[in-house]
C-alpha positions in Angstrom: 0.0 0.0 0.0 2.8 2.4 0.9 4.5 1.7 -2.4 1.5 2.7 -4.4 1.1 5.9 -2.4 4.7 7.2 -2.6 5.6 6.0 -6.1 4.0 9.0 -7.9 5.3 11.5 -5.4 9.0 11.0 -5.9 9.5 9.6 -9.4 12.7 9.3 -11.3 12.7 12.8 -12.7 13.2 14.1 -9.2 16.3 12.0 -8.7 17.6 13.1 -12.1 17.2 16.7 -11.4 18.8 16.4 -7.9 21.7 14.5 -9.3 22.3 16.9 -12.2 22.2 19.8 -9.9 24.9 18.4 -7.6 27.1 17.2 -10.5 26.8 20.4 -12.5 28.2 22.8 -10.0 31.7 22.6 -11.4 30.6 23.2 -15.0 28.3 26.1 -13.9 31.2 27.8 -12.0 34.4 26.9 -13.9 33.1 25.9 -17.3 33.9 22.8 -19.3 37.3 22.2 -17.8 38.9 18.8 -17.1 39.8 18.6 -13.4 42.8 17.6 -11.3 45.6 15.2 -12.4 44.4 11.8 -13.6 41.5 13.1 -15.6 44.0 14.9 -17.9 45.7 11.6 -18.8 42.3 10.1 -19.3 41.3 12.9 -21.7 44.6 12.7 -23.6 44.1 8.9 -24.0 40.5 9.5 -25.2 41.7 12.0 -27.7 44.3 9.5 -29.0 41.7 6.9 -29.3 39.4 9.2 -31.2 42.2 10.3 -33.6 43.9 6.9 -34.2 41.3 4.2 -33.6 41.2 1.2 -31.3 44.0 -0.8 -32.9 46.5 1.9 -32.7 45.3 2.7 -29.2 46.1 -0.7 -27.9 49.5 -0.5 -29.7 50.3 3.0 -28.3 53.8 3.3 -26.7 53.9 6.8 -25.3 57.4 8.4 -25.3 56.1 11.7 -24.0 55.7 10.2 -20.5 58.2 8.5 -18.3 61.1 9.9 -20.3 63.4 8.4 -21.4 61.7 5.0 -20.8 58.2 5.7 -22.1 55.0 3.9 -21.2 53.1 1.2 -23.1 49.7 2.8 -22.6 47.8 0.2 -24.5 48.7 -2.5 -22.0 48.6 -0.4 -18.9 45.3 1.4 -19.1 41.7 0.5 -18.2 40.1 1.6 -21.5 36.4 1.3 -20.7 35.8 5.0 -20.0 37.7 6.1 -23.1 35.8 3.7 -25.3 32.5 4.8 -23.9 33.3 8.5 -24.3 34.4 8.2 -27.9 31.3 6.1 -28.7 29.0 8.8 -27.1 30.8 11.5 -29.0 30.4 9.7 -32.3 26.7 9.0 -31.7 26.1 12.7 -30.8 27.8 13.9 -33.9 26.0 11.4 -36.1 22.7 12.8 -34.8 23.7 16.4 -35.4 24.6 17.3 -31.8 27.8 19.3 -32.2 29.9 18.8 -29.1 33.6 18.7 -28.8 35.3 15.6 -27.3 36.4 17.8 -24.3 32.8 18.8 -23.6 31.6 15.2 -23.8 34.4 14.1 -21.4 33.3 16.9 -19.0 29.7 15.7 -19.0 30.4 12.0 -18.8 30.8 11.9 -15.0 27.4 13.6 -14.7 25.6 11.4 -17.2 27.0 8.2 -15.6 26.3 9.5 -12.2 22.6 9.8 -13.1 22.8 6.3 -14.6 24.3 4.9 -11.4 21.5 6.5 -9.4 18.8 4.7 -11.4 20.7 1.4 -11.3 21.1 1.7 -7.5 17.4 2.4 -7.1 16.5 -0.7 -9.2 19.0 -2.8 -7.3 17.5 -1.8 -3.9 14.0 -2.6 -5.3 15.2 -6.1 -6.4 16.8 -6.8 -3.0 13.9 -5.5 -0.8 10.9 -5.9 -3.0 9.8 -2.4 -2.1 9.3 0.4 -4.6 9.5 2.9 -1.8 12.9 1.6 -0.8 14.1 1.8 -4.3 12.9 5.4 -4.8 14.3 6.5 -1.4 17.6 4.9 -2.2 17.9 6.6 -5.5 17.0 9.9 -3.9 19.8 9.6 -1.4 22.2 8.4 -4.0 21.5 11.4 -6.2 23.0 13.8 -3.7 25.1 11.9 -1.2 28.6 13.4 -1.2 30.2 9.9 -1.3 28.8 9.6 -4.8 29.2 13.2 -5.9 32.9 13.1 -5.0 33.7 11.1 -8.1 31.0 12.2 -10.5 31.1 16.0 -10.7 31.3 17.6 -14.1 34.9 17.7 -15.4 36.0 15.0 -12.9 36.8 12.7 -15.8 38.1 9.8 -13.8 37.6 6.1 -14.1 35.5 5.8 -11.0 32.8 8.1 -12.5 32.0 5.4 -15.0 33.0 2.5 -12.9 30.3 3.1 -10.2 27.7 2.7 -12.9 29.2 -0.5 -14.0 29.4 -1.7 -10.4 25.8 -0.9 -9.8 24.7 -2.6 -13.0 26.7 -5.7 -12.2 25.3 -5.9 -8.7 21.7 -5.3 -10.0 22.0 -8.2 -12.4 23.6 -10.4 -9.9 20.8 -9.8 -7.4 18.2 -10.1 -10.1 19.6 -13.5 -11.1 19.0 -14.7 -7.5 15.6 -13.0 -6.9 13.3 -15.6 -8.6 11.8 -18.7 -6.9 12.0 -20.9 -10.0 14.9 -23.3 -9.4 14.3 -25.7 -12.2 15.7 -23.8 -15.2 19.1 -22.4 -16.2 19.5 -18.8 -15.1 20.6 -16.9 -18.2 20.7 -13.6 -16.4 24.2 -14.7 -15.2 25.4 -14.1 -18.8 24.3 -10.5 -18.6 26.0 -10.2 -15.2 29.2 -11.5 -16.8 29.0 -8.9 -19.5 28.3 -6.1 -17.1 31.3 -7.3 -15.0 33.5 -7.2 -18.1 32.6 -3.6 -18.5 33.6 -3.0 -14.9 36.9 -4.7 -15.5 37.6 -2.6 -18.5 36.9 0.6 -16.6 38.6 0.4 -13.2 41.0 -1.6 -11.2 38.4 -1.8 -8.4 36.9 -4.7 -10.3 38.7 -6.9 -7.8 36.3 -5.6 -5.2 33.3 -6.6 -7.3 34.9 -10.0 -8.1 35.6 -10.9 -4.5 32.3 -9.5 -3.2 30.2 -11.7 -5.5 32.4 -14.7 -4.7 32.1 -14.1 -1.0 28.3 -13.7 -1.2 28.0 -17.0 -3.1 30.2 -18.7 -0.6 28.1 -17.4 2.3 25.0 -18.7 0.7 26.6 -22.1 0.5 27.5 -22.0 4.2 23.9 -21.0 5.0 22.7 -24.1 3.2 21.1 -22.2 0.3 22.9 -24.0 -2.6 20.4 -24.3 -5.5 20.2 -24.8 -9.2 19.5 -21.1 -9.5 22.6 -20.1 -7.5 24.7 -22.6 -9.5 23.8 -21.3 -12.9 23.9 -17.6 -11.9 27.4 -17.9 -10.4 28.8 -20.3 -13.1 27.6 -18.2 -16.1 28.7 -15.0 -14.4 32.2 -16.4 -13.6 32.8 -18.0 -17.0 31.6 -15.1 -19.1 33.1 -12.5 -16.8 36.5 -14.1 -16.5 36.7 -14.7 -20.2 35.8 -11.0 -20.8 38.3 -9.8 -18.1 41.2 -11.7 -19.7 40.4 -9.8 -23.0 41.3 -6.5 -21.3 45.1 -6.1 -22.0 46.0 -4.5 -18.7 44.3 -7.5 -16.9 45.4 -10.4 -19.0 45.6 -13.7 -17.2 45.7 -12.2 -13.7 42.2 -13.6 -12.8 43.8 -17.0 -13.1 47.1 -16.2 -11.4 46.8 -13.3 -8.9 46.3 -14.3 -5.3 43.8 -11.5 -4.8 41.6 -12.9 -7.5 41.8 -16.7 -6.9 39.2 -17.0 -4.1 36.2 -16.6 -6.4 37.8 -19.3 -8.6 37.8 -21.6 -5.6 34.1 -20.8 -5.1 33.5 -21.7 -8.8 35.1 -25.1 -8.5 33.2 -25.6 -5.2 30.0 -25.0 -7.0 30.9 -27.5 -9.7 31.7 -30.2 -7.1 28.4 -29.6 -5.3 26.5 -29.8 -8.5 28.3 -32.9 -9.5 27.3 -34.5 -6.2 23.6 -33.8 -7.1 23.9 -35.1 -10.7 21.7 -38.2 -11.2 24.1 -39.9 -13.6 27.0 -39.4 -11.2 25.0 -40.7 -8.2 24.4 -43.9 -10.2 28.1 -44.7 -9.5 27.1 -44.9 -5.9 23.8 -46.6 -6.7 21.9 -43.7 -5.3 18.9 -41.6 -6.4 19.0 -37.8 -5.8 15.3 -37.8 -4.7 15.7 -40.6 -2.1 19.3 -39.9 -0.9 19.6 -39.5 2.9 21.7 -36.9 4.6 24.3 -39.5 5.6 24.5 -40.7 2.0 24.9 -37.2 0.7 27.7 -36.5 3.2 29.5 -39.7 2.1 29.4 -38.8 -1.6 30.5 -35.2 -0.9 33.4 -36.5 1.3 34.7 -38.7 -1.4 34.4 -36.0 -4.1 36.0 -33.2 -2.0 38.8 -35.4 -0.8 39.9 -36.3 -4.3 39.5 -32.6 -5.4 41.6 -31.4 -2.5 44.4 -33.8 -3.4 44.4 -32.7 -7.0 44.3 -29.0 -6.0 47.2 -29.6 -3.6 49.2 -31.2 -6.3 48.6 -28.4 -8.8 49.6 -25.7 -6.2 52.7 -27.7 -5.3 53.8 -27.8 -8.9 53.0 -24.2 -9.8 54.1 -22.4 -6.7 57.9 -22.8 -7.2 57.6 -21.5 -10.8 56.3 -18.1 -9.7 53.0 -18.7 -11.5 50.9 -17.1 -8.7 51.0 -13.3 -8.7 51.5 -11.4 -5.4 49.2 -9.2 -3.4 49.7 -5.6 -4.3 50.8 -3.1 -1.7 47.4 -1.3 -2.0 45.5 -4.5 -1.4 47.8 -5.6 1.4 47.2 -2.3 3.0 43.5 -3.2 3.4 44.3 -5.9 5.9 47.2 -4.5 8.0 46.5 -2.9 11.4 48.9 0.0 10.9 48.6 3.0 8.6 51.7 2.1 6.4 52.2 -0.5 3.7 56.0 -0.5 3.8 56.2 1.1 0.4 57.0 4.8 0.7 55.6 5.5 -2.7 52.2 4.1 -1.8 52.3 5.7 1.6 52.9 9.1 0.0 49.4 9.2 -1.5 46.8 10.7 0.8 44.0 8.7 -0.7 45.7 5.5 0.5 45.5 6.5 4.2 42.8 5.2 6.5 39.5 7.1 6.7 38.8 8.9 9.9 35.3 9.0 11.6 35.1 12.6 10.4 35.4 11.4 6.8 32.4 9.1 7.2 30.3 12.0 8.5 31.7 14.3 5.8 30.8 12.0 2.9 27.7 10.3 4.3 26.2 12.8 6.7 22.8 11.6 8.0 23.3 8.4 6.1 25.6 7.5 9.0 22.3 7.3 11.0 19.9 5.8 8.5 22.3 3.1 7.1 22.7 1.2 10.4 18.9 1.1 10.7 18.6 -0.3 7.1 21.4 -2.8 7.9 19.5 -4.1 10.9 16.3 -4.5 8.8 18.3 -6.3 6.0 20.1 -8.5 8.4 16.9 -9.5 10.2 14.9 -10.2 7.1 17.6 -12.1 5.2 19.7 -13.8 7.8 18.3 -13.8 11.4 14.7 -14.6 10.6 15.4 -17.4 8.0 18.0 -18.9 10.4 15.3 -19.9 12.9 13.1 -21.3 10.3 13.2 -24.9 8.8 15.2 -25.0 5.6 12.1 -25.9 3.6 10.4 -22.7 4.7 13.4 -20.4 3.8 12.3 -17.8 1.3 14.9 -17.9 -1.6 14.0 -14.4 -2.6 16.0 -13.1 0.5 19.3 -14.1 -1.2 19.7 -10.7 -2.8 19.2 -9.1 0.6 22.0 -11.2 2.0 24.2 -9.6 -0.7 23.2 -6.1 0.6 24.3 -7.2 4.1 27.6 -8.6 2.7 28.3 -5.5 0.7 27.7 -3.3 3.7 30.2 -5.2 5.9 32.9 -5.5 3.3 32.7 -1.9 2.1 32.7 -0.5 5.6 35.8 -2.5 6.5 37.7 -1.5 3.4 36.7 2.2 3.5 38.1 2.4 7.0 41.4 1.1 5.7 41.7 3.4 2.6 40.2 6.9 2.3 39.8 6.5 -1.5 37.4 3.6 -1.0 34.9 5.8 0.7 33.2 6.1 -2.7 32.2 2.4 -2.4 30.1 3.5 0.6 28.0 5.7 -1.5 25.9 3.0 -3.2 25.5 0.8 -0.2 24.7 3.6 2.2 22.1 4.8 -0.2 20.6 1.4 -0.5 20.5 0.8 3.3 19.1 4.3 3.8 16.4 3.5 1.3 15.5 0.3 3.1 15.4 2.1 6.4 13.3 4.9 5.0 10.8 2.4 3.5 10.6 0.6 6.8 10.0 3.9 8.7 7.4 5.0 6.2 5.6 1.7 6.5 5.7 2.0 10.3 4.5 5.6 10.3 1.8 4.8 7.7 0.5 1.9 9.8 0.4 4.0 13.0 -1.4 6.8 11.2 -3.9 4.4 9.9 -4.5 2.9 13.3 -4.8 6.4 14.8 -7.3 7.5 12.2 -9.3 4.4 12.7 -9.3 5.0 16.5 -10.5 8.6 16.0 -13.3 7.4 13.7 -14.4 4.8 16.2 -14.4 7.4 19.0 -16.5 9.8 16.9 -19.1 7.1 16.2 -19.0 5.7 19.7 -22.6 6.5 20.5 -24.0 5.0 17.3 -21.9 1.8 17.9 -23.2 1.5 21.5 -26.8 2.0 20.4 -26.5 -0.6 17.7 -24.8 -3.0 20.1 -27.5 -2.7 22.7 -30.3 -3.1 20.2 -28.7 -6.1 18.7 -28.0 -7.7 22.1 -31.4 -7.2 23.7 -33.7 -9.6 21.7 -31.2 -12.5 21.7 -31.0 -13.2 25.4 -29.7 -16.6 26.3 -29.6 -17.6 22.6 -26.8 -15.1 22.2 -25.0 -16.6 25.1 -25.3 -20.1 23.8 -24.1 -19.0 20.3 -21.2 -17.3 22.0 -20.4 -20.4 23.8 -20.6 -22.4 20.6 -18.4 -19.9 18.9 -15.7 -20.3 21.5 -15.9 -24.0 21.2 -15.7 -23.9 17.4 -12.7 -21.6 17.7 -11.1 -23.9 20.1 -11.8 -26.9 18.0 -10.4 -25.1 15.0 -7.1 -24.5 16.7 -6.8 -27.9 18.1 -5.9 -29.8 14.9 -3.0 -27.5 14.2 -0.2 -29.6 15.5 2.7 -28.1 13.5 5.5 -27.2 15.8 6.2 -23.5 16.1 9.6 -22.3 15.0 11.6 -19.9 17.1 10.7 -17.1 14.6 7.0 -17.9 15.1 7.3 -17.7 18.9 9.2 -14.5 18.8 6.7 -12.9 16.4 3.9 -14.2 18.6 5.4 -12.6 21.7 6.0 -9.4 19.8 2.4 -9.3 18.7 1.3 -9.7 22.3 3.6 -6.9 23.5 2.4 -4.6 20.7 -1.2 -5.1 21.7 -0.5 -3.5 25.1 -1.9 0.0 25.5 1.4 1.5 26.7 3.2 0.1 23.7 0.6 1.4 21.3 1.1 4.9 22.9 4.9 4.5 22.6 4.6 3.5 18.9 2.5 6.6 18.2 5.1 8.8 19.9 7.9 7.1 17.9 6.0 7.6 14.7 5.6 11.3 15.6 9.3 11.6 16.3 10.1 10.0 12.9 7.9 12.5 11.1 9.5 15.4 13.0 13.1 14.2 12.2 12.0 13.8 8.5 10.8 17.3 8.4 14.0 18.7 10.0 16.7 16.3 8.7 15.7 15.8 5.1 16.1 19.5 4.2 19.3 19.7 6.2 20.7 16.7 4.4 19.9 18.2 1.1 21.4 21.6 2.0 24.6 19.9 3.3 24.9 17.7 0.3 24.4 20.7 -2.0 27.2 22.6 -0.1 29.5 19.6 -0.4 28.7 19.5 -4.0 30.1 23.0 -4.4 33.2 22.1 -2.3 33.8 18.9 -4.3 33.4 20.7 -7.6 36.7 22.5 -7.1 38.8 21.4 -10.0 42.1 21.9 -8.1 43.6 23.1 -11.4 42.0 26.4 -10.7 40.2 27.8 -7.7 38.5 30.9 -6.4 40.2 33.0 -3.7 39.5 36.3 -2.0 41.9 39.2 -1.8 42.4 41.4 1.2 39.9 43.9 0.0 37.3 41.2 -0.4 37.6 40.9 -4.2 36.9 37.3 -5.5 39.5 36.2 -8.0 40.1 33.1 -10.0 43.6 31.6 -9.4 44.6 30.0 -12.7 48.3 29.7 -12.1 48.7 26.1 -13.0 47.2 26.2 -16.4 49.0 29.5 -17.0 52.3 27.7 -16.4 51.4 24.7 -18.6 50.3 27.1 -21.4 53.7 28.9 -21.0 55.5 25.6 -21.6 53.3 24.9 -24.6 53.9 28.3 -26.2 57.5 29.1 -25.2 59.4 25.8 -25.3 60.5 23.5 -28.1 58.2 20.7 -29.0 60.7 18.1 -27.8 61.3 19.8 -24.5 61.5 17.5 -21.5 60.1 18.8 -18.2 61.2 17.4 -14.8 58.6 17.8 -12.1 57.3 15.6 -9.2 55.2 12.8 -10.6 51.9 14.4 -9.4 52.0 16.9 -12.2 53.1 14.7 -15.1 49.6 14.2 -16.5 48.8 17.9 -16.5 52.1 18.8 -18.2 51.5 16.3 -21.1 47.8 17.0 -21.2 47.8 20.8 -21.1 51.4 21.7 -21.9 51.8 19.0 -24.5 55.4 18.4 -23.3 57.4 15.3 -22.4 57.6 14.5 -18.7 59.8 12.4 -16.5 57.1 10.7 -14.5 53.4 10.9 -13.8 50.5 9.4 -11.8 50.7 6.0 -13.2 53.6 5.3 -10.8 54.4 2.0 -12.4 58.2 2.3 -12.0 59.3 2.8 -8.4 63.0 3.0 -9.3 62.4 5.7 -11.9 60.5 7.8 -9.4 63.3 7.2 -6.9 65.7 8.7 -9.4 63.5 11.7 -9.8 63.4 12.0 -6.0 67.2 11.9 -5.9 67.5 14.7 -8.4 65.2 17.0 -6.4 66.7 16.3 -3.0 70.3 16.3 -3.9 72.6 19.4 -3.6 72.3 21.8 -6.5 75.5 20.8 -8.4 75.1 17.1 -7.9 71.5 17.3 -9.0 72.5 19.2 -12.2 74.9 16.5 -13.1 72.0 14.1 -13.3 69.2 16.4 -14.6 71.2 17.6 -17.6 71.0 14.1 -19.1 67.2 13.8 -18.5 65.4 17.2 -18.8 65.4 20.6 -20.3 63.3 22.3 -17.7 62.4 21.9 -14.1 58.9 22.8 -12.8 58.0 23.1 -9.1 54.9 24.0 -7.3 55.3 26.8 -4.7 53.0 29.1 -2.8 52.4 27.0 0.3 49.7 24.5 1.0 50.3 21.2 -0.8 53.3 22.5 -2.7 56.6 20.7 -3.3 58.2 21.6 0.0 55.2 19.9 1.7 55.8 16.8 -0.3 59.6 16.9 0.0 59.8 14.2 2.8 58.1 11.7 0.5 60.6 12.6 -2.3 63.5 11.8 0.0 62.0 8.5 1.4 61.2 7.2 -2.1 64.6 8.1 -3.4 66.3 6.5 -0.3 64.4 3.3 -0.8 66.4 2.7 -4.0 69.5 4.9 -3.4 70.3 4.2 0.3 73.2 6.7 0.3 70.7 9.6 0.2 69.9 9.1 3.9 72.3 6.4 5.2 70.8 4.3 8.0 67.5 6.3 8.1 64.8 4.9 5.7 62.5 7.7 6.7 65.0 10.5 6.0 64.2 12.6 9.0 67.3 14.6 8.4 65.6 16.0 5.3 63.0 18.4 6.6 62.4 21.4 8.9 63.1 22.1 12.5 59.9 23.9 13.3 56.7 25.4 11.9 58.6 28.5 10.8 60.1 26.2 8.1 63.7 26.6 9.2 65.4 23.9 7.1 67.8 21.3 8.2 71.3 21.4 6.5 70.4 18.7 4.0 67.1 20.5 3.1 68.9 23.9 2.8 71.4 22.4 0.3 68.9 20.6 -1.8 67.9 21.7 -5.3 64.2 21.6 -4.4 64.6 24.1 -1.5 66.7 26.5 -3.6 64.4 26.6 -6.6 61.4 27.0 -4.2 62.8 29.7 -2.0 64.9 31.6 -4.5 64.2 35.4 -4.3 61.7 34.7 -1.5 64.0 34.1 1.5 67.2 36.1 2.0 70.4 34.1 1.5 68.8 31.5 -0.8 70.5 31.6 -4.2 70.4 29.6 -7.4 73.5 29.2 -9.6 72.4 30.8 -12.9 75.0 28.7 -14.7 73.1 25.6 -13.8 69.4 26.6 -13.5 67.9 29.8 -14.9 64.5 31.0 -13.9 62.2 31.4 -16.9 58.7 31.7 -15.5 56.8 32.5 -12.2 53.0 32.4 -12.3 50.9 35.4 -11.4 50.2 34.4 -7.9 53.4 32.5 -7.3 52.0 29.0 -7.4 54.4 27.6 -10.1 58.0 28.3 -11.1 59.8 27.0 -14.1 63.6 26.9 -14.5 65.6 26.1 -17.6 68.4 23.6 -17.3 71.6 25.2 -18.5 74.1 23.0 -20.3 71.8 20.2 -21.3 73.7 17.2 -22.7 72.6 17.0 -26.3 74.5 13.7 -26.7 72.2 12.1 -24.0 69.1 13.7 -25.5 69.9 12.4 -29.0 70.7 9.0 -27.6 67.4 8.5 -25.8 65.3 9.9 -28.6 66.9 7.6 -31.3 64.5 4.7 -32.0 67.5 2.5 -32.8 68.6 2.5 -29.2 65.2 1.3 -27.8 64.7 -2.3 -26.8 61.9 -4.0 -28.6 60.3 -7.3 -27.5 60.4 -8.5 -31.1 61.7 -7.2 -34.5 59.3 -4.6 -35.9 57.2 -4.6 -32.7 55.4 -1.6 -31.3 56.5 -2.5 -27.8 59.9 -0.9 -27.6 61.3 0.3 -24.2 63.3 3.5 -24.0 66.7 3.4 -22.3 68.7 5.7 -20.0 71.6 7.6 -21.6 75.0 5.9 -21.0 76.2 8.9 -19.0 74.0 7.7 -16.1 75.2 4.1 -16.1 77.6 4.7 -13.2 74.8 6.3 -11.1 72.2 3.6 -12.0 74.7 0.9 -11.0 74.4 2.2 -7.4 70.7 1.7 -7.1 69.1 -1.2 -5.4 65.8 -2.1 -6.8 63.1 -1.7 -4.2 61.9 -5.1 -3.0 58.2 -4.8 -2.6 56.9 -6.5 0.5 54.4 -8.4 -1.7 57.1 -9.9 -4.0 57.3 -13.2 -2.1 58.4 -14.9 -5.3 61.7 -13.0 -5.0 64.0 -14.0 -2.3 64.6 -11.2 0.2 68.0 -10.3 1.4 68.9 -9.2 4.9 69.2 -5.6 3.9 65.6 -5.7 2.5 64.2 -7.1 5.7 66.2 -4.6 7.8 65.0 -1.7 5.7 61.4 -2.6 6.0 61.5 -3.2 9.7 63.3 0.1 10.4 61.0 2.0 8.1 57.8 0.7 9.8 59.3 1.2 13.3 60.2 4.9 12.6 57.0 5.7 10.9 55.0 4.3 13.8 57.1 6.3 16.3 56.8 9.6 14.4 53.2 9.1 13.6 53.8 11.0 10.4 51.0 10.9 7.9 50.7 11.9 4.3 
């Protein structure tokens, strides 16, 4: 009844308008501008795909990034968002909608944000069976900051499309389990596999989706809910999805090799074994029939089958393990399970998004959903797990399987989001779903109490008429009425007597609750609670909307440019970063190489169209360490390296998160490969400042980074103009660019010559760049960083000592990125 009442009130157009309003703040304020860092690489890759086609895209070796090594973009990118954007752009142009590719890319996060909102609402409806829950969930999803944070206009990042793929995959997975017909093959699993393939092609977070579905299926098996429906849904999804995943070049065969992806494979084989044990033809080997098989016989068959399977699996693992077949856990994944805030990798630890989320972060990105989500979780847990647990297996409603997925998703997402701040975006969909379930439950409760209250008022108003009718009806019957009453009681008693079915625990609990609810005091309390819920709705819903709208403005800041206020109150647009990149584009040679900390690499190539030394892909730890050594070394020593690698050096200044703030990470990363930077101190505490007044330590004061940053700003800080010559300082002092004097043309010509590159085969597109010979002596001193997860590589004593000392000092200092 509630569903039919509230469906017309808050239809899909409301959600769409709310979502567009939150996502469009950035475009309305800053225009059609690509934001931040990673989106600029994504846009550059999209432009390359549009200009050159899909074949050239997958064979693209980019020598404008990671100079002089280059990067094989085609095999290191998740191409789903680029392919979707180019497809949308082509369709729009075909139908006469004249939009540039830049404009399409700016709108893609908003469009897919709306799509994710719809899909989340449908998924909540499938899981709960309530239209009200679906509509409420979509309404929350449309404005919750945890979703807006990755889907604002211009925020052209993988997650903006991936969340839609995630919601679609989960919707189809739950839908494949929602039916009660267990006799036919469930073909929806095929669609689930296709949606999952889209997820894999879009974002590395597909590992979360893979393991969550695997965990859910495994929990259903533990709960005794194995069925033909579950078997086909999971089998088809896993086969189709895994095949599709292996077609994505950056993924390859990792679903069959990587430890973090093997658990769902184990569930897949477990499903096959269970289905085999139920196969009539197989049971004939034991001279058994599936319909008449006892529990003991079933246990015996399964014991035989699983014992043989375990022996085979052990043999396979024993043969493959020494060969290094199994891939390791990545530092990022490992960081989700450790108790401390460091992974042991200074490069991973330098990224703020990889740090644990604080309680304040949950409130910031979920707001009142922090209150409604737990209520929805309790409702979902009770209806799908607790209530069926106390019922006989034959009475378990199979349609609650999707709700078990909601519970599983909530637990897993909450755990991981506490470990890594970036994963807070995974809380957006599940918090919205749980809030929708809670809101639907509260609406149902309030509606019921209002109905009862209205009925009570109606009865009170007609009390006299009822009393008169009762007296007039009772007077002529006399004893006959009494005898009929007695017979009625007897008939009622006799009707109850034959019911001998034993009551379950759930039945007894619900019976007791019904008795308690019938008490007058409880009825009064329920009415008070209903009134309280209505009051909170009137107060909190507008407040949640206002807060989310304000957060939408805050999250719409593109970082590349921002509004500021001068001392006289004038509002200005600080556009220093683009100004600097445009200067590079317009005032330097086309083959100019720019050295900057890896954070800015994507913007330099995307906006400035110039070659960079490193960028946000961070695939080569040792190369970034070399960059860190250059910036943290004394001026002359740094020049001896840089002149073989770059023509210009760009640094961020002006305070806040500038390069001096990031300098400790530069030293630590460099020291992890070149131990002579900070001998005996993996955290490089000698490279820093003594106090808040930014008084530098001797090592910091001598470094190239400090001199380039503080030159002409702090008395006594000089830069040798025979080594580095200042060429550009932005309007508000946020960026400075220096020209490298005395660049080695021999090294530059050597690294740019295709003949010196190393190809994996004659005529291949995959040709790695090389360092100039002048750096061979320096490179011979480096010690490749032994990732903690590289268990296939034997660790030496120095590697263990470095890791232990690093973790110890980081815990003692409590230093955070």
